[in-house]
C-alpha positions as CSV (number, residue, x, y, z in Angstrom):
1,M,23.3,-16.4,-6.7
2,S,19.6,-17.3,-6.2
3,Q,16.9,-14.7,-6.0
4,N,16.4,-15.5,-2.4
5,Q,19.9,-14.3,-1.4
6,S,21.1,-10.8,-1.0
7,A,23.9,-9.1,-3.0
8,E,25.9,-8.1,0.1
9,N,25.9,-11.6,1.5
10,P,25.2,-14.5,-0.9
11,Q,24.5,-16.9,2.0
12,Q,22.0,-14.6,3.7
13,P,18.4,-15.1,2.7
14,L,16.3,-12.0,2.0
15,R,14.5,-10.6,5.1
16,K,10.8,-11.7,5.0
17,T,8.7,-8.5,5.4
18,H,4.9,-8.3,5.6
19,V,3.3,-5.0,4.7
20,V,-0.2,-3.8,4.0
21,T,-1.2,-1.6,1.1
22,S,-4.6,0.0,1.1
23,F,-6.2,1.6,-1.9
24,L,-8.7,4.2,-0.9
25,L,-11.5,4.6,-3.4
26,R,-13.8,7.7,-3.7
27,T,-17.0,7.3,-5.6
28,D,-18.4,10.9,-5.2
29,T,-16.9,12.0,-8.5
30,A,-18.0,11.4,-12.1
31,Q,-15.6,8.4,-12.3
32,P,-14.3,6.4,-9.3
33,R,-10.8,7.5,-8.2
34,I,-8.1,5.9,-6.1
35,L,-5.7,7.7,-3.8
36,I,-2.0,7.5,-4.4
37,V,0.6,9.3,-2.2
38,R,4.2,10.2,-2.9
39,R,6.5,8.8,-0.3
40,S,8.6,11.3,1.6
41,Q,12.4,11.3,2.0
42,R,11.9,10.3,5.7
43,V,10.5,6.8,5.0
44,G,12.8,3.8,4.9
45,S,12.5,2.8,1.2
46,Y,11.3,3.8,-2.2
47,N,11.6,7.5,-1.4
48,E,9.5,9.8,-3.7
49,R,7.8,6.9,-5.4
50,W,4.0,6.7,-5.5
51,A,2.2,4.2,-3.4
52,G,-1.1,3.3,-1.7
53,I,-1.5,3.8,2.1
54,S,1.0,1.2,3.4
55,G,3.0,0.1,6.4
56,F,4.7,-2.9,8.1
57,V,2.4,-5.5,9.7
58,E,3.3,-5.3,13.4
59,T,3.8,-8.5,15.4
60,G,0.6,-9.9,16.8
61,V,-1.6,-7.7,14.5
62,T,-3.7,-9.0,11.7
63,P,-3.2,-7.4,8.2
64,D,-6.8,-6.2,8.4
65,E,-6.2,-4.3,11.6
66,Q,-2.9,-3.0,10.4
67,A,-4.6,-1.6,7.3
68,F,-7.0,0.4,9.5
69,T,-4.1,1.6,11.6
70,E,-2.1,2.8,8.6
71,I,-5.1,4.6,7.2
72,R,-5.7,6.4,10.5
73,E,-2.0,7.3,10.9
74,E,-1.3,8.4,7.4
75,T,-4.6,10.1,6.4
76,G,-6.2,11.0,9.7
77,L,-9.3,9.1,8.7
78,Q,-11.1,7.1,11.5
79,R,-12.6,3.7,11.1
80,E,-16.1,5.0,10.6
81,Q,-14.9,7.2,7.7
82,V,-13.8,4.2,5.6
83,R,-15.3,0.9,4.7
84,M,-13.3,-2.2,3.8
85,L,-14.6,-3.5,0.5
86,R,-12.1,-6.2,-0.6
87,R,-9.1,-8.2,0.7
88,G,-6.7,-9.3,-2.0
89,T,-4.3,-12.2,-2.1
90,V,-0.7,-11.5,-1.1
91,V,1.6,-10.1,-3.8
92,E,5.3,-11.0,-3.4
93,D,8.3,-9.0,-4.5
94,E,12.0,-9.7,-3.9
95,D,14.4,-6.7,-3.7
96,A,17.9,-7.9,-3.1
97,A,19.2,-4.3,-3.2
98,I,17.5,-3.7,0.1
99,N,17.6,-7.3,1.3
100,R,13.8,-7.7,1.4
101,H,11.3,-10.3,0.4
102,W,8.1,-8.3,0.5
103,Y,4.7,-9.9,1.2
104,V,2.1,-7.2,0.3
105,H,-1.4,-7.7,1.8
106,P,-3.6,-5.5,-0.5
107,F,-7.0,-4.0,0.5
108,L,-9.6,-1.9,-1.2
109,F,-11.5,0.7,1.0
110,E,-14.2,3.1,0.2
111,V,-13.6,6.5,1.7
112,L,-16.8,8.1,3.0
113,T,-15.3,11.5,3.7
114,P,-12.5,12.0,1.1
115,D,-12.1,15.7,1.8
116,A,-11.2,14.9,5.4
117,I,-7.8,13.4,4.5
118,R,-4.8,15.0,6.1
119,L,-1.4,13.5,5.2
120,D,1.2,12.8,7.8
121,W,5.0,13.0,7.4
122,E,5.2,9.8,5.4
123,A,3.9,11.4,2.2
124,T,4.5,14.7,0.6
125,E,1.7,14.7,-1.9
126,M,-1.5,13.0,-2.8
127,R,-3.5,12.5,-6.0
128,W,-6.9,11.0,-6.8
129,I,-6.4,9.2,-10.1
130,A,-8.3,6.9,-12.4
131,P,-7.0,3.3,-11.7
132,Q,-5.7,3.0,-15.3
133,E,-3.4,6.0,-14.7
134,L,-1.3,4.0,-12.2
135,Q,1.0,3.0,-15.1
136,N,1.9,6.6,-15.6
137,Y,3.5,7.0,-12.2
138,E,6.8,5.8,-10.8
139,T,5.5,3.6,-8.1
140,V,6.8,1.2,-5.4
141,P,7.3,-2.2,-6.9
142,K,4.2,-4.1,-8.0
143,L,1.7,-1.4,-7.0
144,E,-0.5,-2.1,-10.1
145,E,-0.4,-5.8,-9.3
146,A,-1.4,-5.2,-5.7
147,Y,-4.3,-2.9,-6.9
148,L,-5.5,-5.7,-9.3
149,S,-5.3,-8.2,-6.4
150,A,-7.2,-5.9,-4.1
151,T,-10.0,-5.2,-6.6
152,G,-10.3,-8.8,-7.6
153,G,-10.0,-10.0,-4.0
154,E,-12.5,-11.5,-1.5
155,K,-15.5,-9.3,-0.7
156,V,-15.6,-8.2,2.9
157,V,-19.0,-8.2,4.6
């Protein structure tokens, strides 16, 4: 069976799914920190794993706009409370167990008001961590790779 086919139906290709993952950066501490959130039991996949602020890219919406929407929905932060710094290249991951071929659009944002964050139902916990600590957490697939893509990505002006 090729990697592009699901375990349940060997003829069925994996469902192509575009998502955004935004890494929120705070620079008001001694060392810069990024926000990770623990996914709740109520989300569709990777429950209780750590992630950035993420969501499906809706039809007709650019990944850039979707990133702002997810930040607003999941943290309560408005557009003027964050600043997009970088746009990474797409990170792909195939997960035959859930029949998905993920296309992750990674972003790096600076948070201007980090104490204003209020999580919605999609996350149960949040932590501000040093980026090198990502490896110490059970994360969604390829989160560290998405972070490196975001930080090494195209500068947004």
